[in-house]
KEMIRO-912354 format. One record per atom (N, C-alpha, C, CB): residue in one letter; x, y, z. Coordinates in steps of 0.02 Angstrom, whole numbers, plus 50000, padded with zeros to 5 digits. Atoms other than C-alpha are relative to their C-alpha. Glycine has a CB too. Layout:
<rs>
aXYZ/...
</rs>
This chain:
<rs>
m499995000750101/m557455041950925/m499965007049975/m499194995349956/t499904993450007/t557455061550917/t500495003049983/t499905002350039/s499094996850009/s559075063550978/s500294995149936/s500644998050092/l499455005650056/l559605046750857/l499915004949918/l499514988249986/k500254996950056/k558775057650715/k500435004949957/k499465003250022/g499474993949977/g559655073150771/g500755000149987/g499995000650073/h499205003949993/h561345065750786/h500014996449891/h499924989650096/r499675001150057/r561065059550597/r500055005249952/r499754995249972/v500304990150012/v560525077950525/v500505002050005/v499475005050056/f499504996349999/f562035084450601/f500694996649951/f500135001150076/t499755004750035/t563165071150551/t500144999949917/t499624995550018/l500164996850059/l562555073750356/l500435005950005/l499255001549991/a499754991650005/a562755092250376/a500744999750012/a499635005650064/a499364999449997/a564315089850441/a500504998349919/a500144994950062/v499695005750055/v564955077050296/v499915008449923/v499174988949985/i500024993950090/i564315092950166/i500055003650001/i499595002149953/v499454994749991/v565005106550226/v500684999350007/v499885003050049/a499465000250024/a566645097750218/a500254995749964/a500295000650032/l499964999750098/l566365091850047/l500085006049988/l499294997949949/g500004996650040/g566075108749999/g500775005550014/g499275002550000/a499424999250018/a567625113950081/a500454998449975/a500145000650018/g499435004550026/g568715101250007/g499825001649889/g499794988650043/i500304998150064/i567675107049828/i500505007749998/i498985000650003/v499544994049997/v568195123949833/v500585000650028/v499765004450025/e499395000450045/e570015119849859/e500204998849956/e500294998450006/y499835003750063/y570015110549729/y499765006449947/y499524991549989/t500344993850031/t569255124349634/t500815004349979/t499355005050069/r499394993250006/r570735138249693/r500574993749968/r500325005450103/t499635001350000/t572145123949684/t499964996149932/t500134998450055/e499995007350047/e571665110149559/e500344994350028/e500365000849930/s499375005949962/s572755098249695/s499064994250036/s500845006750109/i500485003649953/i571685082749746/i500184997750081/i499854993649963/w499605000249932/w573065081449911/w499555006550031/w501015001449993/q500154995049974/q572355099849944/q499265002050041/q500145003149953/s501115000049994/s570415096849932/s499984994150053/s499354996349897/v500145003149960/v570635080750037/v500005002550077/v500324995649986/a499754997449964/a571555093550158/a499605003950043/a500415002349975/a500614996049966/a570365106050178/a499274993550009/a499755008049934/f500675006249975/f568935090150176/f500044998450069/f500064992049961/a499785003649937/a569835084750331/a500055005750070/a500804996449983/a500124995049975/a569905102550386/a499445003150040/a500095002449965/g500524999150002/g568075104250364/g499874995950040/g499745000249951/l500325001749940/l567405090450488/l500535003350036/l499834992050016/i499765001049903/i568705093750643/i499465008049995/i501335001050041/a500494992349981/a567555112950616/a499374997550035/a499685005149920/m500855000850015/m565875104350604/m500174997150066/m499544994949926/a500105002949933/a566615092650752/a499965001150044/a500204997450016/v499894993349976/v566995109250835/v499325002650029/v500285004849942/v500734998149960/v565295113450851/v499614994250026/v499475003649950/g500535006249973/g564385097750890/g500145000650064/g500104991849974/i499694998449941/i565405099451038/i499745005650034/i500645001049990/a500524994349967/a564775116551069/a499515001350012/a499935003849988/v500754999749972/v563075115551063/v499914992750024/v499385002349938/s500295004449982/s562915100051137/s500284997350079/s500044995949946/l499705000949956/l563845104651298/l499375001250066/l500645004349992/p500334998349957/p562875102651460/p499655005650035/p500204998250020/g500074994449966/g561945118251530/g500025006249966/g500435000150045/i500074996550039/i562115128551399/i499385004049996/i500124997049959/t500484997250011/t560875143951392/t500085004949949/t499795001950051/l500384996350055/l560275156451271/l500345006350021/l499105000050001/q499394992849969/q561245172651363/q500385000150015/q500025003750042/g499085001450000/g562845164551400/g500514999249926/g500134991750041/l499745002950084/l562885161151212/l500075005949944/l499364994149963/v500124995650051/v562375175551144/v500365005650019/v499315001549987/l499364993949954/l563545186551285/l500565000249946/l500444996350093/g499315004150022/g565165173351223/g499685004449928/g500124988850006/g500265002650058/g564495173551050/g500045009549959/g499064994850016/l499614991450018/l564425195951029/l500715001150018/l499645006650046/f498954999249976/f566395197451102/f500224996349947/f500424995350090/v499595006150059/v566935180750983/v499965005949940/v499414990249973/l499994998350063/l566285190850847/l500425006449974/l499365000449986/a499954995149988/a566575208350876/a501024999850016/a499385001650057/g499045002949981/g568425201050928/g500304998149941/g500144992150055/i499695003650079/i568725192950751/i499975006549944/i499364992149964/l500084994350028/l567965208650666/l500755004550006/l499355003350034/t499254995049992/t569465218750743/t500765000249971/t500184999650065/w499245000950042/w570695210150622/w499814997949937/w500574994150031/t500275000250104/t569275206650455/t499955005249980/t499244997249969/a500504994150015/a568555222650474/a500365006749997/a499415000550058/t499474993749979/t570185233850510/t499975006249960/t500774997749992/e500364994950034/e569605245350377/e499555003049980/e500035000349979/r500504997050022/r567995246850399/r499715000550076/r499594996349940/p500365001749956/p567595250550568/p499235000150014/p500255002450033/g500625000049998/g565975253950529/g499624991650033/g499835002249924/i500395009949981/i565405233450546/i500245000350055/i500304991349955/i500005003249907/i566155232350722/i499575005650030/i500964999850052/w500354994349964/w565375249750781/w499344999349989/w500195006849980/a500955003650013/a563555240350711/a499924995650056/a499824994149918/v499715007349931/v564245221950824/v499625005750060/v501344997850019/l499894998449956/l564345235850959/l499335002650031/l500505003349993/a500574995349982/a562705245450951/a499474993850015/a499755006149931/v500255006149997/v561825225250932/v500094997950080/v500374995349946/e499805004749930/e562625221651094/e499845008750046/e501154995150003/v500404995849960/v561985238151185/v499354998150020/v499925005649970/v500625002550018/v560365232451118/v499674995250066/v500124995749930/v500365005749988/v560235216751188/v500354999450067/v500064993849945/f499874998149923/f561445220151362/f499635005650051/f500645002250000/a500634994449966/a560235234751400/a499554997150043/a499495003349945/v500875004249955/v558835221351423/v500074994350021/v499274998349952/w499855003449928/w559725211251520/w500035001550061/w500444998050005/a499604994749927/a560485221851610/a499065001450069/a500425013549940/w500794996049960/w558565227751694/w500104995950049/w499094999549965/p499894991449989/p558555234951818/p500725001050019/p499505003850066/w499424999150005/w560195242751795/w500175005250039/w500175000449943/l499944998549937/l560115252551964/l500204993350045/l499365003550020/r499935004449957/r559945236052049/r500664997149954/r499314995350017/s499395002249994/s561245229251972/s500705005750001/s500014995249945/l499494992949994/l562315246451966/l500154996550074/l499585010349998/r499765000049943/r562595241952157/r500394995050018/r499595000650038/s499465006550012/s563575225452137/s500504998849955/s499714994849986/l499324996750045/l564615232552001/l500645002250033/l499805006649964/p499195000149952/p566055237852128/p500044994850030/p500155005550061/r499725005749971/r566205222452206/r500144992749957/r499554998850054/l499655003150043/l566745213352047/l500925000949980/l499575001549949/g499604997450043/g568525212852002/g500215002749922/g500204997450012/a500004999550053/a568375208451842/a499875010749976/a499424993849981/a500514992250017/a567315226651837/a500485007049997/a499345001850079/w499444997049986/w568685236151899/w500774999849968/w500014998450053/l499634999950052/l569865227951774/l499885004049931/l500054994249991/g500354999650044/g568805230251624/g499845004749991/g499644997249997/l499974993450001/l567965246851651/l500165005950023/l499765000649999/a499574996149968/a568865258251766/a500695004049939/a500314994450063/y499474996750021/y570025262651654/y499775005849956/y500464995549967/w500384997350047/w568715267051518/w499885008650039/w499254994649984/l500184995949975/l567955278651630/l500595006150025/l499644996850041/f499444992749975/f569495288951689/f500325001949942/f500694998450061/g499754998750076/g569945288851502/g499625004649984/g499974994449946/v500404995250044/v568365298351464/v500345006450060/v498914998149992/l500004995149972/l568715310351600/l500725003049973/l499854998750071/g499534997350046/g570475313051541/g499925004449910/g500344993849996/a499954996350049/a569895317751370/a499655005850035/a499734997249934/l500214994749985/l568815328551431/l500285007850013/l499784998050036/f499224994749955/f570205337451523/f500435004749952/f500754994050035/v499614996650062/v571015340751379/v499665001049914/v500694995149993/a500654999250045/a569565343351279/a500164997249930/a499775008349993/h499975004250052/h569815329751150/h498954997950009/h500754992450018/w500545004149993/w568005327451113/w499544994949968/w499755002950012/k499835005250057/k567945315250978/k500294995550037/k500465002149940/v499785005449957/v568935303951098/v499694999350066/v500665000650010/a500695000449957/a567775306251241/a499605000049999/a499835001850027/g500565002750043/g566375302451136/g499864991849989/g500125003049931/q499775008850034/q567075284551072/q500005000250062/q500764996749947/r500005003249948/r567675282851250/r499184998550050/r500555004050032/i500555002649957/i566015284551323/i499314995249962/i499715007150035/a500495003850015/a565175273251204/a500404994350027/a499725000149926/y499495007949956/y566715259851246/y499604996850047/y500785002050055/a500155002449972/a566165261151392/a499334999550020/a500315000750023/g500715003749990/g564325260351401/g499944993249978/g499445003549964/v500055007349991/v564445243451311/v500244995650063/v500324997749948/f499455003149930/f565665236451428/f499594999850080/f500805006750011/t500085000349949/t564755243151563/t499404994050010/t499945006450020/l500305005250025/l562985235051489/l500204991050036/l500205001349923/a500005006450032/a563835216951451/a500204998750096/a500674997749915/v500035001749916/v564335216751662/v499515000750047/v500405003350031/l500824998449971/l562545222951720/l499834993149972/l499445007949963/a500225003650033/a562075211051611/a500094992950042/a500275001049936/i499805003249947/i562875196551691/i499815000850072/i500545000549996/i500264999849933/i562515202551871/i499284997750007/i500065006750025/a500735002450014/a560715201951823/a499684995649992/a499805001249968/l500125011150017/l560655184251755/l500284997850056/l500544994649919/n499885005349941/n561325178851910/n499615004650052/n500914998050023/t500065000149932/t560275188052025/t499265003849995/t500665003850045/v500784999749975/v558325190251974/v500014993350003/v499365003649952/r500455003649979/r557635176552032/r499704995249932/r499505004850037/k500355004150061/k556615170551867/k500744997149936/k499305007049952/r499665002650047/r558125171151775/r500764993550040/r500275007649954/r499565003349975/r559355162451895/r500284993350027/r500005002250023/g500015007349995/g560145145851909/g500274999049924/g499214996550019/g499625001250093/g560925146051704/g500755002850014/g499535006449917/d499394997950023/d562705148051707/d500245002549942/d500304996550006/l499954997150051/l563155160851578/l500724995649953/l500085008150024/s499534999250016/s564915153951566/s500034993549945/s500435001050057/i500105003750062/i564565138251474/i499895000649937/i499694997650003/g500024999150055/g563805146751343/g500505003749947/g499535001850002/i499644992350019/i564985160951322/i500794993249971/i500195008650105/a499505004950041/a566345143551303/a499744997549933/a500174993550042/a500395001150079/a565175138051164/a499965005849969/a499224997349998/a499724991550056/a565375154051075/a500695001049979/a499935008250044/l499285001150019/l567345152451085/l500054994849970/l500474999850048/l499585005150042/l567145135751003/l500035001249941/l499824993750001/i500314998650087/i565915142250875/i500395002849948/i499425005349995/g499504991850055/g567155156850825/g500614996949988/g500265009550051/i499655003250055/i568485143950815/i500024995549954/i500304998950011/a500125000550054/a567805133950721/a499905001649957/a499864998949996/a500014994850071/a567265147050590/a500805002749973/a499515008150023/l499195000950011/l569035149050593/l500264995649974/l500344999750046/l499635004550014/l569595133950573/l499524997649914/l500054994350074/l500505002150065/l568215130450410/l499975006049953/l499154998050024/v499834994350033/v568555147550315/v500695000549974/v499885005150040/g499345001549994/g570395141250342/g500184995649972/g500214999350049/s499795006150023/s570265124550285/s500444999049949/s499534997149984/g499674998550063/g571155128950131/g500894997350001/g499905008949990/s499254998649988/s572825130750219/s500174997350054/s500225006850004/l499995002449904/l572535125050421/l500684993949963/l498854994350056/f499355003350002/f574185110750358/f500415003749958/f499974992949978/d499524994150011/d574975122050284/d500645002350012/d499815003650018/s499634995449978/s576765128850291/s499825007749995/s500554998749973/v500264993050035/v575975144750217/v499565002650019/v499835000249941/h500825000049990/h574355151050280/h499855006049971/h499684999750077/a500314995450000/a573225162750234/a500075006750040/a499564997550007/i499984994249945/i573205179750320/i499675006249986/i500695002150015/p500504993950026/p572455195250312/p500545007249977/p499385002550077/d499694996150026/d573255210350215/d500205005450058/d499635001949943/n499484995249930/n574375219750368/n500615000249998/n500004997650074/a499534999349955/a575945222850411/a500174992250054/a499725006850041/s499925001749950/s575785216550554/s499944989849972/s499445004650055/a500105005449992/a575195198950487/a500754995349933/a499084999749988/k499595000950083/k576435201250308/k500774994250017/k500405010849964/v499345004249974/v577975192450439/v499724991650018/v500365004450082/m500035006549968/m577005177550511/m499414996649974/m499975000450077/t500495003550070/t576255167550356/t500004992650059/t500564998649887/d499945008049972/d576815152450459/d499564998650073/d500914998150019/r500725003649937/r575405153850608/r499295003049951/r499995005550117/f500685001350016/f573485151750560/f499625004950031/f499784993450018/w500214993649972/w572665166550549/w499014998549987/w500465008149947/g500564999350019/g571025160550479/g499954996449928/g499865006850004/g499915000450091/g570615162150289/g499345007549988/g499624988549950/p500394992750048/p569775176950162/p499224998750036/p499974998949882/g500384999549957/g568445183150256/g499715000850061/g499964998749993/l499925000249925/l568785179750436/l500764997250016/l499394995050034/y499465002649947/y570355181050514/y500425002250079/y500444999749961/f500174998849925/f570745183850698/f501044996950007/f499054993150048/h499314999149988/h572625187250769/h500084993850035/h500235006750038/p499715007549970/p573625169050808/p499794999750093/p501084999849986/n500004998849947/n573805175350980/n499344998950032/n500255005450003/s500845002949975/s571885175751022/s499744995550010/s499565000549973/l500445005850011/l571185161850946/l500484993650036/l499824998949908/a499945005449930/a572405151551060/a499765004550062/a500934996950019/g500284998549932/g571825162451187/g499464993749990/g499655008950013/f500885002750000/f570005157551146/f499994990050031/f499615000849882/m499865007249993/m570645138651129/m499914998750086/m500854998049967/a499734998649909/a571435141651314/a499674998450046/a500095006750027/a500155001349929/a570285146451393/a499264997449988/a500085007150054/a500185007050030/a568925134751306/a499974996050025/a500254997549965/a499835004249979/a569775122751352/a500285000050084/a500354998649952/i500325001849936/i569825126851540/i499405001650045/i500355001050031/r500694996049952/r568095131851576/r499524990949966/r499505012649948/i500335005849994/i567665112151491/i500304995649997/i499594999049968/g499605008949970/g569195100851514/g500064998850068/g500864998549981/f499785002649931/f569285103351671/f499245001950078/f500935005850015/d500605000249969/d567475103851737/d499704989249981/d499425008149954/r500535009650014/r566675084651790/r499534999649996/r499924994350045/a500925003950020/a564955087451746/a500154999849920/a499065006950023/m500054999050071/m565555090451565/m499914990049980/m500885005449965/l500145007950048/l565365071851452/l500834997449984/l499475001749901/w499045001950000/w567335064851444/w500184999649938/w500324992250033/w499915001250065/w567005064651253/w500045005749976/w499574996149970/q499964993649996/q566705083551277/q500915005050003/q499535000550065/r499534997149971/r568235085751380/r500734997549947/r499974997750082/l499505000750056/l569545075351253/l499915005649942/l499934992549968/g499834995950068/g569055081351103/g500135006750018/g499405000149946/v499594992149967/v569345101351188/v500614997749989/v499915002850092/a499195003149998/a571045092651220/a500354999549955/a500104994150018/a499595004250076/a571375084951035/a499985008249965/a499354991249938/l500264995050036/l570505102950981/l500785005850024/l499055002350030/a499574995849981/a571845112851105/a500594995949961/a500025001350083/a499535003250014/a573295102951048/a500265001649904/a499744992450025/l500194995750100/l572795108350845/l500335006049992/l499055003249978/v499654992249989/v572725126950888/v500355001950028/v499795004150014/l499474995049966/l573905129150994/l500844999949929/l500254995250107/s499565000550072/s575165121750862/s499865001049941/s500214995049986/v499824996550068/v574865129050713/v499745010850014/v499344994549920/c499824993349994/c574645146650795/c500365003950023/c499765002050011/q499474996849966/q576175145150878/q499995006350036/q500435000749960/s500164997549920/s575615154551045/s500215000250006/s499804999350048/r499795002949928/r576825157651176/r499745003150041/r500664999850019/t500154997549938/t575675166151279/t499504996050009/t499875007250008/g500775005949984/g574315154151211/g500244994950037/g499604995649928/f499665008749945/f575615140151280/f500085003850083/f501234996049964/v500145000849927/v575805147451433/v499535000950043/v500305002450025/f500615001249967/f574145151451478/f499574992450008/f499615004549967/f500275009449975/f573545133051454/f500684996850043/f499854993049906/a499435001349984/a575365125551527/a499605004850064/a500735001649949/a500295001449971/a574905134851672/a499474998650042/a500145000349998/a500405005249970/a573275130451699/a500094992549980/a499345001749987/s499805008049986/s573925113651684/s500305000250058/s500504996249948/v499825001149941/v574895115651828/v499684999950043/v500335002550014/v500344998249955/v573685125451926/v499284993250003/v499845008349982/y500375005449979/y572435110051901/y500444995050043/y499704996849940/l499885004249951/l573495097851959/l500215001250068/l500364996649980/a500344996849917/a573755108552119/a499495001250034/a500095004850015/t500655004249988/t571995107952134/t500234995050046/t499654996549931/v500175005449943/v571925091752151/v500494995450035/v499564995549972/l499704999449947/l573525088952250/l499655002050070/l500445004049983/w500054996749941/w572695101052375/w499504994950018/w499835008050003/k500835003750018/k571115090052361/k499595003850056/k499904989550014/r500074995849981/r570465103952410/r498955001749971/r500715004149975/y500454997450053/y569065106252274/y499604994949989/y500325002449937/e500375007850007/e567655092252247/e499725000149927/e499284998450060/d500265001650068/d567155094652069/d500835000749963/d499285006449969/v499075000750032/v569295092652028/v499744992849994/v500935001850064/d500185005150022/d569115076651939/d500794997949977/d499405000849950/r499425003949977/r570625065552017/r500174994249957/r499894997450068/r499805005350025/r570865051051900/r500565001249948/r499444996849976/w499175001850030/w572625047451828/w499625003649911/w500374987250004/p499815000150079/p572035048351624/p499605008850004/p499524991649934/a500134990549991/a571065068651669/a500525003250011/a499555003050061/i499204996750014/i572695072551748/i500334999549966/i500404999650026/a499625001950057/a573625066351607/a500005003849968/a499904995549968/t500214997050072/t572705073051474/t500215006849987/t499255000049989/p499664996450003/p573285090651493/p500975000649977/p499755001350049/f499305001050013/f575055086651490/f500284997649923/f500204995050050/v499825007850077/v575025073851344/v499825005249982/v499564990749970/v500034993150047/v574315090051242/v500575005649993/v499435004050025/i499064996249973/i575905099351320/i500504999749947/i500494994950070/a499295005950047/a577095085151235/a499715001049933/a500054988950022/i500244998650071/i575935086051080/i500305006549969/i499235000649998/v500074993850029/v576155104251049/v500795001749995/v499525005350044/m499424997449997/m578075104851102/m500414995749973/m500165002050057/t499495005150063/t578635089150978/t499475000549933/t500154989050029/l500144998350087/l577405086450836/l499465007049987/l499544992049958/g500294994150027/g576635103150850/g500775004749997/g499285003350054/g499764994850021/g578375111450830/g500295002750072/g499485004149959/g499904996149966/g578465119850997/g500545001650002/g499824999250040/s498964997249968/s580415119551044/s500085001749937/s500814992750034/g499694995750064/g580585128650865/g499885008150027/g499524998249914/w500374990749957/w579385142750935/w499975000850060/w499205002549992/v499874996149903/v579385146651114/v500325001849991/v500164997450072/l499744992049995/l580805155451097/l500295001049937/l500595002050061/k499584999150038/k581035159850937/k500205008150007/k499754997449937/d500014991550007/d581505178250859/d499684998249953/d500645005749989/r500434998350041/r579965183550766/r500235003849937/r499585003150035/f499694993750032/f581115199650681/f500534999150021/f499775006950013/a499224999249971/a582575198250624/a500445003650008/a500324997849983/d499514997149975/d583015215750654/d499905001950064/d500185004649965/n499864999449929/n582755215850813/n500134993850051/n499465003450024/p499945006749951/p583725198650877/p499894999950078/p500704997649995/g500065000049946/g583595191451022/g499315001050088/g500395003149984/d500644996249976/d581835199451072/d499564995949997/d499785005849964/v500625004350001/v580635183551105/v499405004850025/v500094993250050/t500634995949981/t579395199251161/t499665002849958/t500095004850038/s499824998750061/s579415202350986/s499605008549980/s499764993049953/g500254992250016/g579435220150992/g499545005650057/g499484999049934/r500614998549955/r578195222951148/r500475004750023/r499604994250055/t499404994449969/t579865230551245/t499955006450007/t500545000349966/d499854993350057/d580035244351106/d499225003250041/d499984997649880/t500584993949986/t578205248751161/t499865001950047/t499454999549986/w499984996149926/w578095248851337/w500525005949999/w500244994550065/r499404993449975/r579745260151344/r499605005649966/r500974999549964/q500454993550066/q578655272051206/q499505002450048/q499474995949911/v500454998649979/v577135270751330/v500265004650057/v499634994550011/w499604997249935/w578475277751489/w500305005549956/w500624994450046/v499764994350022/v579065290151378/v499525005349972/v500454998449956/d500634996150005/d577255296951309/d499845003650090/d499294993549968/w500264999249939/w576925296051502/w500225006450022/w500174994950043/k499644995949981/k578205307751543/k499975005349967/k500504998250004/h500064994450002/h578075320451442/h499065002449983/h500575001749948/a500515000250004/a576145321551450/a499975004050046/a499724995049997/g499924996749955/g575235334651543/g499824995650058/g499695005749992/w499955004949931/w574695330251727/w498994997249972/w500195006750112/a500865003750025/a572715326751651/a500074991449974/a499615005349910/e500005004350028/e573405313551548/e500334994950051/e500245001449939/k499745001349922/k574695309651697/k499614994450037/k499905006950047/t500495002049943/t573345306951793/t499524994249982/t499555006150020/f500505004450021/f571805297451687/f500104996349925/f499365004250001/g499775003550080/g572725291351533/g499955002649946/g499704994549979/d499734996050044/d573425297351367/d499274997349952/d500914998649975/a500794997650019/a571715305251272/a500164998949935/a499675008350019/r499654998850054/r572515303951096/r499414998649950/r500674995749994/t500515008050045/t571405288851013/t499924997750049/t500334993249942/s500445002949990/s570005281351072/s500194995550042/s499744998649954/r499575004549952/r571015265251135/r500745000150003/r499874993449986/a499074998249988/a572735274751141/a500214996650010/a500355003650043/v499565002250057/v573595265751031/v500785004150019/v499605002849915/v499494998849997/v575405267051038/v500275001049950/v500214997150027/e499534997450048/e576525275950895/e500565001050019/e499865005149974/r499084998549996/r578505274050878/r500254998249937/r500504994750060/l499675001150036/l579745273850774/l499994994949934/l500324999650035/d499765008549998/d580305258150768/d499574995749983/d500194997050064/d500605006150000/d578865248550710/d499784999049938/d499335001450041/g499865003850051/g579535240850551/g499385003949922/g499834990950036/n499724994850053/n578875256150441/n500085003249984/n500045001249973/p499714995950004/p579605265850327/p500115005750055/p499805001249955/v499634991249947/v580535282950437/v499375005549999/v500905005949943/a500544993950047/a579185293250326/a499364999050037/a499834998149902/g500875001249995/g577535284650392/g499674995349944/g499585007949990/p500495000849928/p576345279650417/p499904994950040/p499385000949991/r499875002549943/r576395275850584/r499574993450019/r499935005250044/r500575003850007/r575645259450643/r499665000750068/r500144992749979/q499915001149940/q574745259550782/q499674990250028/q499595007350033/l499945009249969/l575125243650906/l499435000750069/l501114997150042/n499925001249954/n574365240051052/n500354999950062/n499934998149987/t499645000049932/t575015237451228/t500374995149995/t499614999650062/d499845007549990/d574965219651225/d500544998650072/d500414997249923/n499705000849925/n575345219051412/n499195005450040/n501125005350011/a500804996849967/a573275222151521/a500245003750042/a499414995150038/a499854996649954/a574525227851656/a500295008749981/a500464995450034/v499884990350067/v575305245251528/v499465001249973/v500585000349912/g500504996650013/g573535243951463/g499765004750019/g499704997950000/a500464995949939/a572855249051612/a500165007250022/a500064996250068/f499774995549992/f574115263051639/f499905003549964/f500404999850008/r500224996050059/r573975268051450/r499295005649970/r500014995149963/r500874997449971/r572035272051470/r499875001250018/r499564999550015/g500264997949930/g571865275251620/g500485004050040/g499804994050042/g499904995349969/g573375284151669/g500274995550089/g499275005149990/v500015000049907/v573905282751871/v499314995750018/v499925009850044/l500725001249964/l572175279551936/l499934993549955/l499295006949991/g500205007150056/g571795266051778/g500814993650041/g500205003749864/a499745004949973/a573505256051861/a499804999550050/a500544999650001/l500305002049944/l572795257152029/l499234995049979/l499875007350043/a500835003649989/a571185251651981/a499964994249973/a499375003749966/f499555005950032/f572225238151881/f500074993850061/f500875003549977/l499775002549940/l572855233252032/l499444996550052/l500345005850030/l500575001849977/l571375232152135/l499334995149964/l499845005750013/g500825003550037/g570225222952007/g500394992850002/g499645003549893/l499565007749993/l571615208751999/l500054996950057/l500715000249984/a500085002349932/a571835207652187/a499304994850026/a499985006950038/l500935001949983/l569595205552193/l500074994749970/l499265004849967/l500175006250033/l569555192652072/l500444996050016/l499945000149932/l499885003949970/l570835182552145/l499854998650050/l500334999750000/w500295001549930/w570245184252319/w499354994849995/w499765007450037/h500905001650006/h568325179652255/h500284990949948/h499295009849922/a499725007750032/a569345163052154/a500414994550056/a500655001949932/i499865007549939/i570155155352309/i499805000050084/i500934998550007/r500314999549957/r569165160252451/r499424996050005/r499935005250003/r500475002349997/r567855149752515/r499295004650036/r500234994650026/r500554996249995/r566005156852526/r499774999450064/r499524998649953/p500195000949951/p565035160152662/p499544994450023/p499845004550008/n500455007249991/n563835145952631/n500424993050003/n499464999249933/g499815004150003/g565265136052652/g500314996849931/g499634997950028/t499725003250044/t565645130352474/t500725003749958/t499424998449958/l499214997450032/l567205135152357/l499625001149921/l500864992250003/p500344999050076/p566875142252188/p500444994949963/p500075008849962/a499715006250034/a567045130652055/a500934998649942/a499314998949951/a499475000850014/a568825124452011/a500165002449907/a500084992750026/w499614998050060/w568855128451824/w500055010350002/w499484996149920/f499744992949999/f568755147751882/f500535001050033/f499595004450025/v499644998749950/v569965146352020/v500844998949961/v499754994750067/i499635001050054/i571125138451870/i499995005849956/i499804994349967/g499594995850031/g570905151051750/g500135006750015/g499865000049949/a499944995149998/a570745165251846/a501215000350021/a499265002450059/l499284999249983/l572645160151909/l500375000749949/l500264995150035/a499454999450067/a573255155751733/a499995003049966/a500114996349961/v499884992750064/v572875171251655/v500595005450030/v499095006249991/v499544995349964/v573905180251781/v500844999949941/v500134996150098/p499264998350054/p575675176151677/p499685003149920/p500574990549979/t499964997450059/t574905180651503/t499695009150015/t499534994449944/i500134994549998/i574695198351579/i500665003449975/i499735001550062/a499444996850031/a576475200751531/a500105003149940/a500374996549999/t499754999550069/t576115200151349/t499375000849967/t500454993849972/e500884998250051/e574165201851313/e499745003450044/e499344993049978/d500754997049929/d572615211951362/d499544997750013/d499585005649996/w500505005649983/w571665197751392/w499305002650044/w500444994250046/l500204999249942/l571215202651552/l499735008149998/l500584998050051/i500304992350008/i570725220751524/i499245001449957/i500615004449954/g500755001650037/g569215214651403/g500325004649929/g499085004350050/g500084995850082/g568835228351258/g499624994749968/g500825002049947/t500415005050038/t568045223151100/t500464992250004/t499895003349914/n499795005350000/n569195208651094/n499894996450072/n500615000749976/g499825002249921/g568845204851274/g499634991350032/g499595007450055/a500295007849964/a567815186151288/a500374995950041/a499834994949951/i499265004649948/i569415178251392/i499645006450064/i501345001749959/w500254994549951/w568835194251514/w499314996850011/w499995008449970/l500715000950018/l567005190551480/l499704993650031/l499924999849923/l499995008549994/l567295170551516/l500155002650107/l501014993849931/l499985000149911/l568085176851706/l499325003750009/l500765005150045/a500394997149961/a566775187351748/a499304998650007/a500065005249988/a500504998950012/a565495178351721/a500124994450062/a499655000349928/g499885004049935/g566225165051833/g500075006850072/g500894994449985/e500044996649914/e566715178951974/e499315001249975/e500585008450036/a500284996949986/a565105185751964/a499354993250001/a500095006449961/r500395007549965/r564105165151993/r500375000050061/r500104991549954/t499975001249942/t565425164052123/t499645005850065/t500694998950001/l500144994249947/l565125181952220/l499125000750023/l500305007949960/l500895001550010/l563025181952172/l499814994750053/l499764996349914/h500015007449970/h562995164452215/h500084998550079/h500584996249966/r499505001249952/r563745164552365/r499514997550065/r500505007350013/e500165000649937/e562255163352488/e499714993949991/e499625005350031/e500535007550017/e561315146252406/e500414994950030/e499864997449907/p499705007949942/p561575129052487/p500614995149911/p498684990950042/a499725001850024/a562925120952397/a499734995649951/a500334999050033/e500525001850035/e562535111752259/e500474993049999/e499745004849930/a499715007549996/a562875091552247/a500664998249932/a499214994049987/a499415001750038/a564685085252176/a499664995449912/a500544993950065/p500115004250057/p564265078351996/p500104993250009/p500395001949950/e500185006250001/e564095057751986/e500644999949959/e499254997449975/p499275001950061/p566025049851926/p499554999549951/p500584991750006/e500285002050087/e565935047951738/e500464994949999/e500105006349922/p499645006650018/p566815033351666/p500675002950001/p499784996249924/a499154998550025/a568695032651639/a500245004049922/a500394991649994/l500164997250050/l569195043051503/l500464994849959/l500115007949998/s499765007050030/s570255027851457/s499504995049976/s500384996350050/
</rs>
């Protein structure tokens, strides 16, 4: 009875919120059709929230861990000119993660065993040394702060997987729920332009050439590539887990078709497509007991791909030249940035060659052909390549740490554990599928926009630190999706 009442209350709240979105849009445009579209977008957003909060096995720790990373990532695009807001979120992270990471020294012993730690932490530590060697004290201090936040995050994951009174909870479910809630928030604030050909965008040079891609709405913006990455990661964690309810899995698949289509993200599409292929391979291999081998489940991700390529217009934007001044470059200028990284490295001193660029805390890249006037100001560009990013931020040692971390992550994903069990299929799929995205995104090395890295870190920690526990019974089969 209580559950039924709760469903009714949530449904009523969802309708009220959606009506509010429609009313706001009507006051802005005085268009009935625009307000109806906004109302529909609001309903979709609230349905996503409903899926997120209903996930079985969700934990408060996982939800908060993921939520803080999701918030920090979105704020990097929403509050670009107000870094104090982002640092305030990072300060909250320090407090929360420090409490959950206790006992710190005990958790620290397990840190080098995680591939995710080498991927997302090592380059910060090397970068601190590089900044100290060239006497860039402010940069060194900022990097110490960044390194502290993200190290505490991994230590918290380790502690929450090893301290007996906390053992048993799967943090990755809460992190996936946080990803969905973040997506829902962006859909809600962007409800007025979700179904339009021209979307609301933040006021910066990068966004002005991408009005055809969904960013969110006033007060809450996120880069379409990152938003699509969040969607693909959530779809992997939920859609490929047989323990989830069929309607949750189907709902996430439908959401993936929508988000990938409106974001027009090649990297997000590749991430999802790679996961679909790896999923099919695990089904054919018949090695993973928690893989759903029923034909509706197998077909669903490929139906999503077909929808994106047809109704979602993917055939038009997957190989689209986004910048007219650089025709034929489907990397959207990334190759020029990577070339600049190499040029900067060759002209750097021994300290920055070894430990990474030390001119800015995040080792951003500046080049003359960035789209701004020659007189400037120069745009601060990300490397948009995880391997190049580790090299830029951590130098030669950062690149070596990246390779070590990637090897460890993949090894932990595919090997059988000492107790005879295999890692969860979703983690195997996610770890393998994220590899192609290394070429065009920084997702695998974390940072303030590191929710995808955090999800994989949680999966790896649970796989590695629970390896001596008895094998869990396979979940009972669900009714077919059809």
